[in-house]
Steps between C-alpha positions, in 0.01 A plus 500: 500500500703695236866510438666803659672735249817650637438743780610850496316772298468460126694765294268769361551818305248784526398722195257782532401726792109525485194316387372145532746227598616257216729197564673340206599133518749345244536155337742225531866617505376846501528796741290788622693741269354329187195715564682830540396638167139440556511605855661829402248564234206426743635711774651788308348834395376358177327201684208474738694540814589204705726378782663191343706225668730281318532173674783250468333160587669250726776317336546792258680826470617627829246322716564202740509148376287197616546147515174379341285671239157584605240741341322539834825599673593752217159655526541521884846680457351740244212573737747574785692757259173664389388536872824641600505748216146620553318374811135463448499595132384307203713432184464463132707191437669443165667162453664345199539115459627372829419833645149470361455177675623649825262807445199269466594290819545831680150617407353165599681474840532873594197658334505794738814615346396497125289769335547368133712258310683521162619150412725477206520188273458221752211292620410337833591151380770224513732546198642157564874566510766748454638336192477837305754646756741212512734624240522833668555332834780277358680774325498713821630206698769431245636864510856471674456771758841449648666568155308814396712817462223748407123523412607503133686178557177344651300631201747335260497163679119488541345292216170661452428621135218733602665830617201602698463158674879505571486865647199403705674191653843664548336786704500234774889510503644685781866591580636559841859591485649243261229231582197440275190340613130459395246715679220257408485184723612283202543188708133508624359569151716233349389252758133597436557453135650150563176401664336475145134501517505535872641856464362736758594806291306361199197414719229716659401431856170359607385762751219481766389848409185671365508642138642857502225742400714799396568624148767320290651598168660198341755597242587232253749513220367381170828342410572335819311172554510518866125538534249284318126544437417230747677693781241768503250283697734426775624868519146612530417241768763656726471860364136556390557865394790421253521697182716324239705728287706354210811711399554463130855425389625441864678178621528397856684817616206722419635795693832487309329431145216752558601733780246783385196256523606375844568847629154626387334201638661561853406869468137414450493274791653750709247764383224259597637448846548866548142583394342201671 
């Protein structure tokens, strides 16, 4: 039995009007709109032509919250969103980090929905803990929401030296009237981080599922460190048709550091689906 992510439809945004279906899944603290640039390039007149769906995962963006984190539940909710958007159709699924793990679980548990995968800078393994995110979590929880007067005030109070990271995290800050709140389910993520090496988010589930035999492009940032040489065996055990592509000069946020490379990769995958 898996934990049930908050009910109600996931928030999605559509980009493009014709062509193969492409779903984009974001990483931890992200939102579907993080993929807007790539989706517009893929679906627009200079792209291959695709119907893209930007998905806010549970506990993120404008999607419902859940009480316990579960990759299987996240994948089930994404499956519902894809089926609702295009009944009976198969999708190219592009997932980064957290969304990359969700995309892999989706392919393993709902293989009929997936035509091809693009997995961005994550491996199907247990990363041990969320220590790399603890500073972000602590700073977000420390922001005095009741005292904020403006977004500029929030930016001034938020103690993160990297302007890109600061902007990324503060996109989760929502204002309704004079009240500020976090769109991301910060309490759930913080509670999972406090589990240390028992973190569900850092882990990858053991599934009673056959390997997924469809094509996978595995994009890895050369400067990231999230994917190691010994991860390749496990990846190919689960996804035998994996093609590893290292993106030179890119860190963990490959689609931000090298959007042209990621865009062209997705275009080629869409072309192969269209021709196949």
